[in-house]
C-alpha positions in Angstrom: 109.7 89.3 121.0 112.2 86.5 122.1 109.8 83.6 123.1 106.8 84.0 121.0 107.1 86.5 118.0 106.6 84.3 114.8 106.5 81.3 116.9 103.6 80.6 119.4 100.4 82.6 120.6 100.3 84.6 123.6 97.1 86.2 125.2 97.2 89.5 126.7 94.6 90.2 129.4 94.0 93.9 130.0 97.0 95.0 128.1 95.0 98.0 127.7 93.1 98.6 130.9 89.9 100.5 130.9 90.2 100.2 127.0 88.1 103.1 125.2 87.1 102.1 121.8 88.3 104.2 118.9 85.2 105.0 117.5 81.2 104.3 117.6 79.2 102.3 115.4 78.1 105.1 113.3 81.6 106.0 112.6 82.4 102.5 111.6 79.1 102.5 109.0 80.6 105.7 107.6 83.7 104.2 107.0 82.0 101.2 105.2 80.2 103.4 102.9 83.4 105.3 101.9 84.5 104.4 98.4 88.2 105.2 99.3 88.1 102.6 102.0 88.5 98.9 101.3 85.3 96.8 103.2 84.1 93.7 102.9 80.7 92.2 104.4 80.3 88.6 105.2 77.3 86.7 106.1 76.8 82.9 107.2 73.7 81.3 107.2 72.2 77.6 106.5 73.0 78.3 102.9 76.4 78.9 103.3 78.8 81.9 103.4 78.5 85.1 101.2 81.1 87.7 100.5 80.3 91.4 99.3 82.8 94.1 98.6 81.9 97.7 99.7 81.3 100.7 99.9 77.7 99.8 101.7 74.9 102.4 101.8 73.8 100.5 104.9 75.0 97.9 106.9 72.5 94.9 108.4 70.5 95.2 111.3 72.4 94.4 114.4 69.3 92.0 115.2 70.2 90.0 112.2 72.6 87.2 113.2 76.1 86.0 111.9 77.2 88.7 109.6 80.7 90.8 109.9 81.9 93.8 107.9 85.6 94.1 107.7 87.1 97.5 107.1 90.9 97.6 106.1 93.5 100.2 106.8 91.3 102.4 109.3 94.9 103.9 110.5 94.8 105.9 107.3 91.5 107.6 108.2 91.0 107.6 111.9 93.9 109.3 114.0 92.9 107.2 117.1 93.7 104.0 114.9 96.9 105.7 113.7 98.1 106.5 117.3 97.5 102.8 118.1 99.6 101.5 115.4 102.6 103.6 116.5 102.6 101.5 120.2 103.7 98.7 117.8 106.8 100.1 116.3 108.7 97.9 118.7 108.5 95.8 115.6 110.5 97.5 112.3 108.1 99.8 110.4 109.0 97.5 107.2 106.9 95.0 108.7 104.1 97.0 110.1 100.9 96.7 107.6 97.7 98.2 108.8 94.9 98.1 111.5 91.8 96.3 110.4 88.5 96.8 112.0 86.0 93.8 112.2 82.2 94.9 113.3 80.1 91.6 114.0 76.6 91.0 115.1 76.0 88.0 117.4 77.2 84.9 116.0 79.3 86.8 113.3 82.9 85.8 112.3 84.8 84.7 108.9 84.9 81.1 109.6 88.1 78.8 110.7 91.1 80.4 108.6 94.7 81.2 109.0 96.7 84.2 108.0 100.1 84.2 106.4 101.4 86.9 108.8 101.7 87.8 112.5 98.5 89.5 113.8 97.4 91.1 117.2 93.5 90.7 117.9 92.7 93.5 120.0 88.8 93.6 121.3 87.3 96.7 121.2 83.7 96.3 121.8 81.7 93.4 123.5 82.9 89.8 123.6 84.5 87.4 121.0 85.2 83.8 121.6 88.5 82.8 119.8 89.6 79.0 119.1 92.8 78.5 118.2 95.2 75.8 117.1 98.2 74.5 115.1 97.3 73.2 111.7 98.7 69.9 110.6 96.4 70.2 107.8 96.0 73.3 105.8 93.1 72.0 103.5 90.7 74.3 102.8 86.7 73.9 102.0 86.3 73.9 98.0 83.6 76.3 96.3 83.7 78.8 99.1 84.0 82.7 98.6 86.4 82.7 101.8 89.4 80.7 102.7 88.0 78.6 105.4 89.7 75.4 106.7 88.1 72.2 106.1 89.0 70.4 109.3 90.1 72.7 111.7 90.9 71.2 115.4 91.3 74.0 117.9 93.3 73.3 121.1 92.8 76.3 122.9 89.8 78.6 123.5 89.5 82.1 125.0 86.9 84.9 125.6 88.5 88.4 124.8 86.6 91.3 126.2 87.6 95.2 125.7 91.3 95.8 126.4 92.2 92.0 126.0 94.6 91.2 123.1 95.6 87.8 121.4 98.8 87.5 119.4 99.0 84.8 116.5 101.9 83.8 114.6 101.7 83.2 110.8 99.7 79.9 109.5 98.1 79.5 113.0 94.4 78.2 112.7 91.6 80.7 114.5 88.0 81.0 114.4 86.7 84.2 116.2 82.9 84.2 116.8 81.1 87.1 118.3 79.2 86.8 121.5 76.3 89.3 121.0 77.5 92.7 119.1 81.4 93.0 119.1 84.1 94.7 117.3 88.0 93.8 117.1 91.1 95.4 115.8 93.6 93.3 113.9 96.9 95.1 113.9 98.7 93.1 111.1 102.3 92.6 110.0 103.4 92.7 106.3 105.0 89.5 105.2 105.9 89.6 101.5 106.2 86.4 99.6 109.5 85.5 97.7 107.5 86.2 94.5 106.5 90.0 95.5 109.8 90.7 96.6 111.7 89.2 93.3 109.2 90.7 90.9 109.5 94.0 92.8 113.4 94.1 92.5 113.2 93.0 89.0 110.5 95.7 88.1 112.5 98.3 89.6 115.6 97.1 88.1 114.0 97.0 84.6 113.2 100.8 85.1 116.7 101.8 86.2 118.1 99.9 83.1 115.6 101.8 80.8 117.5 105.1 82.1 121.1 104.0 81.9 122.6 105.3 78.5 125.4 102.8 78.8 123.1 99.7 78.9 120.4 100.6 76.3 123.5 101.7 73.8 125.6 98.6 74.4 124.9 96.1 72.0 126.1 92.2 71.9 128.9 92.0 69.6 130.4 88.6 68.4 133.8 89.1 66.2 135.6 86.5 64.7 132.5 84.3 64.5 133.3 81.1 62.9 131.1 79.1 60.3 127.9 78.1 61.9 127.2 74.6 61.3 123.7 74.5 63.1 122.0 77.9 62.4 118.9 77.4 64.7 121.0 76.7 67.7 121.7 79.4 70.1 125.3 80.2 70.5 126.5 79.9 73.9 128.4 83.4 73.6 125.0 84.9 73.4 123.5 83.1 76.3 126.5 83.8 78.4 125.8 87.5 77.3 122.6 87.1 79.3 124.0 85.3 82.1 126.7 87.5 82.9 124.4 90.5 82.9 122.2 88.9 85.5 125.4 88.0 87.7 126.4 91.6 87.0 123.1 93.3 88.5 122.8 90.5 91.3 126.1 91.7 92.7 125.0 95.4 93.0 123.6 95.4 96.6 122.8 99.2 96.6 120.5 98.8 93.2 118.8 95.8 95.1 118.6 97.8 98.4 116.7 100.6 96.4 114.3 98.2 94.8 113.5 96.8 98.2 113.1 100.3 99.9 110.5 101.1 96.8 108.8 98.0 97.2 108.3 98.1 100.9 107.1 101.8 100.9 104.9 101.5 98.0 101.3 102.7 98.7 98.5 100.1 98.1 96.3 100.6 95.2 93.5 102.3 97.1 95.7 104.7 98.8 96.1 108.2 97.6 97.4 111.7 98.8 95.9 115.0 98.5 98.0 118.1 97.9 96.8 120.9 100.5 99.5 123.2 99.2 98.2 124.1 95.7 97.3 127.8 96.8 100.5 128.4 98.7 104.0 129.8 97.5 107.0 128.0 98.5 107.9 130.7 101.1 104.5 130.0 102.6 104.9 126.5 102.6 108.4 126.7 104.5 106.7 129.3 107.2 103.8 127.2 107.8 105.8 124.0 108.5 108.2 126.1 110.5 105.6 127.4 112.8 103.4 124.5 113.2 105.6 121.5 113.0 105.9 118.8 110.8 104.1 115.4 110.5 104.1 112.6 108.2 100.8 111.9 106.7 98.9 109.0 108.2 99.3 106.9 105.0 102.8 107.8 104.4 105.3 105.0 104.7 108.9 106.4 105.3 111.9 103.9 105.8 115.9 104.3 105.4 119.0 102.3 105.3 122.1 104.1 106.0 121.9 107.4 104.1 119.4 106.2 101.6 115.4 107.0 102.2 112.6 105.8 100.6 109.3 107.2 101.0 105.8 106.2 99.3 107.6 104.3 96.6 110.2 106.9 95.8 113.8 106.9 96.6 115.8 110.0 98.2 119.4 110.6 98.5 120.5 113.4 100.7 124.2 114.3 100.1 124.8 116.1 103.4 125.2 114.5 107.0 123.1 117.1 108.3 120.1 116.3 106.0 120.4 112.6 106.7 120.3 113.2 110.4 117.1 115.3 110.0 115.5 112.8 107.7 116.5 110.0 110.1 114.5 112.0 112.8 111.4 112.6 110.7 111.4 109.0 109.6 111.9 107.6 113.3 109.4 110.1 115.2 107.1 110.5 112.2 106.8 114.3 113.2 109.0 117.3 114.2 107.9 120.0 116.8 108.0 123.5 115.4 111.4 124.4 117.1 113.1 121.3 115.5 111.2 121.7 112.3 112.1 125.6 112.1 115.5 124.7 112.6 115.8 122.0 110.1 114.1 124.0 107.3 117.1 126.4 107.8 119.0 123.6 105.8 118.4 124.2 101.9 118.5 120.4 101.1 116.2 119.4 103.8 113.9 122.2 102.7 114.0 121.1 98.9 113.0 117.7 100.1 110.1 119.1 102.5 108.8 121.2 99.8 108.5 118.1 97.6 106.8 115.9 100.1 104.5 119.0 101.1 103.2 119.3 97.2 102.9 115.6 97.2 100.5 115.4 100.3 102.9 113.1 102.0 103.7 115.5 104.8 101.3 118.1 106.6 101.4 120.4 109.6 101.9 118.9 113.3 99.4 121.3 114.6 
């Protein structure tokens, strides 16, 4: 983390000795056919590159060369992938993104490219040859359905086998080609752009302003306005009215923190949650969670800063120190054993939040 992260690549040989694949090819095909899971099929031939978006009723035969299927966010659907992602929490959860799976036939790949985020490439089945190198030139091929580097010149080359892992920092060129049938897991890390962060902050602030009576009912006023010689010219005091409002809001760090927390936990468009408590009374929900323990859904993103909490795009503001401590435990551990859950649920405020989380499908029983 001090010498390589965000700086230069690193090759881990057998970081997972005797690595057992997280799933078989049939499970991969099932995920690629699921309309709730984002998937893409990339094929390469003499005619060039093609890109199709799933779901797919069937994948090409493994006997056909040079195709790859990419399945995004498998940690939301495959418990083994979710468990794998937890091993990378030495990096802040706010930076964790997801686990992508790439299944390829012989010669399959997505062409030389670069990513704008950090990634760990973990080999699951078979072998893949990686060619990597820094990018003095990021020019891309024109007219392609994929972002393929035009003049990629690799400086290093490795063949990865199951259990081997390659770390790449952002904007580092790489080209992975399957040697026989292979599958690779990509553990990616979120790196929001300035535009994403600023637009997210402004969007949330706009929502806050619409709900603030003081803001919606306070009008611009200009007493003692003198004679206007240029009626089409915007007056300085009206411009300053806007400038001062921007300065006023930019100085309110709690509001910006709230907006950032909501942005960083907001589910992706294809992510949805299922309420499994519709037929249960509140006392039944509490009883079941206390007896079986509490676990955040595999899809749930929960972060906190000081005493403020953010979960799946919502802000939660507990008032008691005990609730803060209990919610921090849940966010950090992502689960509570039955003994801890039963004790925490004795706290009315924690109980209140957990009932809401359960009804939203954000938490489930641990056992």
